[in-house]
N, C-alpha and C positions, 0 to 999 in steps of 0.2 A: 565376619570382618569384610569390609568392602575393599576392592582393589584400588590401587593408586593409578589414576589415569595420566600416565607420563609419556605416552608414545609420541614420537616426533610426527608432525604433520606439515603439510605445505602451508606456510604462513600466508601465502597469497590467495589461498582458497577461501571461499565464504566461510563464516564461522560455523554455520550449521553443517557444512560439508566436513569441516575439521572434526566436529563432534561425532558425526557418523563414522568417520574413519577411526577415531580413537576407540569408540565402542566396539566396532567390528574387530579391531585388532585384539582387544581384550577378550572378546568372546572366542575369536579364532584360536587364541593361545590357551584357551581353557581357564583363564583367570576368573571368568564369570561363567558358571556352568548352567546348562538348561535347568529351569525351575528356580534359579536363584534370583532374588530381587535385586534391582539396581538401587543405588542411593536416590534420594529425592532430587527433583530438578534443581533446587537451590544448592544442594550439596554438590551435585555434579558440576554446576556452573562455577562454584568456588574452587573445586579441584582442578578444573580445566582452564580456569581463568577466562571463561567465555560467558557472555550475558545469558540469563535464564531463557529468554525468548528463543535464542539460537539453539540452546539445548533442547527445548521443547520441540522445535521443528525437527531436530535430528532424531529424537525419540519417536515422533510421529511417523517419520520416514521409515525407520526400521520396523515400526509396527505394521505399516502398510506392506512392507516386504515380507512379513511373516517371521521376522527374526525375533521381535519382541511381542509380548502379550500385555495388554493393559488390563489390570485387575479391577474389580468393582471399587476397591479403595483408592483408585487413581494411581497406584504405584505400577511400575513396569517390571516385568521379569523376563528372563530369557526363555523363548519358546523353542527355538531351534538353533543348532550351531551354525556359524558362518562358514561357508565354503571358501577355499583359497581364492584370492582375487584373480579374475580372468583378464586377459588382455582385451581392452575395449576396442571394438571395431571403429574405424574412422567414420565420423559423421561429417557430411558436407552440407552446409546450410548457407543460404543467401539471405541477407537482411535488406529488405526493399523499402524505399520511400519513393512512391510512384511519381516520377517526373518532377519532384520537388525536393529540396534539401531539408525536408522536415524531420529527418533523422536527428537533426541538431536541436529540435524542440526537446525540452529537458527530459521528459519521462521516457520517450522512445530512445533517446540517446543513453539514458541510464540503463535501460534493459540491454541495449547493444553492448555497453561497457561491461555489464555483468556477464553476458555471454562470452565476451572477449577474455575475461579473467579465467573462464572455465576451459578455454581452448586446450591448454596443455594437460590439465588433470583429466579432462573428459575425452581426449583424443578427438577434438572438434576442429574442423577447418571452416572458419566463418568469413564470408565475403560480403562486403558492403556495396550495394548497387543503388545509386542515387538517381539513375535515369533509365528506366526500363521501357519508357514509351518510345524513345528514339534509338535505344540500343537493346534490341530483344535479347532475352536470355538464351544462350547457346549451350552453356555447360549443363551437365546433369547433376542436380543437387538432390540430396535426401529430403530436403524441405526448403520451401520458400517462406520466410517470415515477413509478414506485411505490417509495416508500421502504420499505414493509413491509406486513404484514398481508394482507388478502384483497380484491383488486380485482375479483373475479368479477362483482360487480353493475355494473361499468362496461363490460362487454363490448360492449354495444350502444349506448353513449352517444356514440360518436364513430367516425370512419372512419380515424383515424390509427393510429400504432404504440402498442403498450403495452410499455413498457420496464421491466424489473424490475432492481433493484440488488442483489438477493441471491437465492439459491436457497431456495425454500420449497415444501413439499409442497402447500400450498393455492393456489399460483399457477401458472397455465398461460399466462402472457404469452409470446408468441412470441419476444420479444427478452430476452436476459439480458446485461447489461454489468456486470461485478462483479469483485471481488477474487478471485484464485485462492487460496482458503483452504487447499487441500491443500498448495500450495507454501509458504504462510505457515507451516504446521505443520512442514514440512521444514526451513525456514530456522531456526526456533527450536531444533529438535533439533540441527542442525549446529553452531549457535553454542554451545549448552550443552555438547555433547560435546567441543568443542575444549579445554575446561578440565578434562576428564576427571573429572567428578563420579562418586562411587561409586554413588549412587542419586539418582533424580530423581522428582518428583511433578508430574503435570499436574492442576491443579485446574480442573475443567470446569464449564460452566454447568448450571443445572437441566435435567434430561433433558427433551427435547422431540422429537417426531416431525416437527414442521413446519419447524423452522429448520435446514435442511441444512448451512449453513456450519459449525455446531458439529461435526457428524460429520466433514466433510472436514478440518477443522483437526486433530481428534484423530487421524484416520487418517494424515495426512501426518506428524505428529509421531511417531506410533508406528512407522511404516515406517522413517523415517530413523534413529530411535534403534536399532531392531533391526539395520538395515543396518550402522550404524557400530560398535555395541558387541556385537551378538549375545547380549545378556543381557536377555531379557524380564522376568526376575524383579526387575531393578533399576529398572523403570519402573512407578510406581504411578499408576493412573488413579483420581482421586477426584472424582466429580461431587457438587456441592452440591445441596441440595434447594430452598433458597430464596436470595434475595439479602440475607438478614438479615446484619447486621454481625457478630453473635456467631457465626454458623455459619462465616463466612469466617475469623474469628479462630481458631475451633476447627480448621479445616482446616490452618492454619499450624502449630498445635500438633502436629497429627498428623504433619506433615512432619518436624518436629524430632524427635519421639519415634521415628519410623521410620528416623532416621539419614540423611535426604535432605540432599544438599549443593546441590541446585538445585530451583527451583520455576518451572514455566511456568504462567501464569494465562491463563484464557480471554479476559480483557479487561484493559485498563489500569485500569478502575474497580476491579476485583478486586485487581489488583496493588498499587495505592496503599494499599488497606485492609490487605492482608497485610504490605506493607512497613512501615507505621506500627506495626502490632501487634508484628512481630518486633523492630523497633528498640527498642520499649518493654521487650522481654525481654532486651535487651543484645546482639542479633545485629548484627554489622557486615557491611555489603555492600561489596565482594564477598568479603572475606577469609573470613568464616564460612560464607557461603551466597551463591549466585547467584540472581537473581530476574528473570524476564522477564514483560512484559505483551504485549498484542496490541491494535492499532488505530492507534497513533501519535498518540494524542490529546494535546491541550494539557495534560491532567491529568498525563500521564506525563512530558512534556518539561519542565514547570515545577515538577515535584515536587522536593523536596530530601531525599535525593539523586535526581538525574534517573534515571528508570527506563528500562532497556533494553527496547525494544519492537519488534514487527513493525508497520511503518507501512503502512497501506492507501493505495493510489495514487489518492487522491481527484481530483487534478488530471488524471491520465491518464484516469480514468473519465469526467469531464466532457467532455474533448476527444473521447473515443471516441463519446459520446452524440451530440454535434453532427456529427461526421464521418459516422457511419452514417445519421443523419437526412437529411443532404444527399445521400448517395450512393445510398440505397436506393429501391426502387420500392414505393410504398405498396400498390399494387394486387396485387403479387405475394405479399405476406404470407409471405415466405420466413423460416423460423426462423433466428435468429442467436444464437450463444453466443460472447461475447468475454470471456475470463477474463484479467485483467491481474495480473501477479505483484507482490506487495508487496516491500518492502525492509527490511533490518535498520536500525534506528536505535539506535546504540550509546549507552548511558547509563552511569551509575556503579554499577549494581547487578550487573553481570557483568564479568569480567575483559576488558580490552582486548587487542588482539593482542600488545602489548608485555608485558602481564602474563602472557599464556599462554606466550610464549617464555621468560620468566623461570621459570615453573612447570615447563616441560619441562626446562630446564637443571638446576633443583633436583632433579628426579626422576633425571636422568642422573648427577649427581655425588653425590647423597645429602646435600648441604648447601645452605643458603640462599645466594642471590647475595651478600648483604651480608657473609656470613662469608668467601666466596671473595675478595671485594675486600680484606678486612682481611688475609687471609693473603698475598695478592699484594703488598700494601703493605709487609708485614714482610720479604718476600723482597727 
């Protein structure tokens, strides 16, 4: 008989953290004994009223801690009892945007917001520093978290960790906790290929040698496209030169003239502009064309139509930052690379799984599904 997971949790904590605390509490009370199997992910999600992905993240976290063991059948069972909760040592971190207010760019801002939500539950003191060029850091922090740009002038300002949130050629911070952009590009290609577009255009950011995620995103998309289709000639890589609205609109026009049936954009910001321009030209999504963005920003989610995007794992990045800060030895200065995979956020600008099934049937029978239904009714 499985236990009922009814322990009270902090409603403001991330869902995966709520799941972790619920499970820990049940194991600590002996309601789930060592060697006993836990219910399935879906069953736990229903009992806790939490989405299955957050439950899966919680189970994986406890597995990494050695509390749970994952068996060959995929089920989890208790490996070791949980020790009573210990008072968490205060962590002091500074979130930096070097000389610019770029913390307000959506993804970095969302990571900051996720860290801010964890301040009370994780005994974290988080400071936001927007100008470290003109105002050198004088306080002693456990970690400096770099949203972007060049933190080299902060090397000798503190004794703690220097954590970077994206790969940049100008940054040599020993810790990297970021989105796996190569996997993000692969996810986009896999999703678009499922609807079998004859030709696709990847509209890239202005060329830069310092911002490496752009390169990884492109390489991941290109590799998956070639693996799945074997047609390099049907993939058009089109980098823009500026973030000018007119140039992005021209890129959309080029995709139309080239006969592309799908567009993958470097960012949601770009996807929103291209979506609005193509709608003004009479393009219907996803019937006439598929469109994808990247980031999982509020811009894409709230847009009408909602844009399909690759969602960066901001909550998981925030949790990983705190976990590694607590577990690591500052004096060892051991390099760390933790790349966290993003997920697909289905919108209205690409076919859903149901639409793709219908398209496959149409291709197999040579006639639209609506016509098949009509003929079936006549018979």
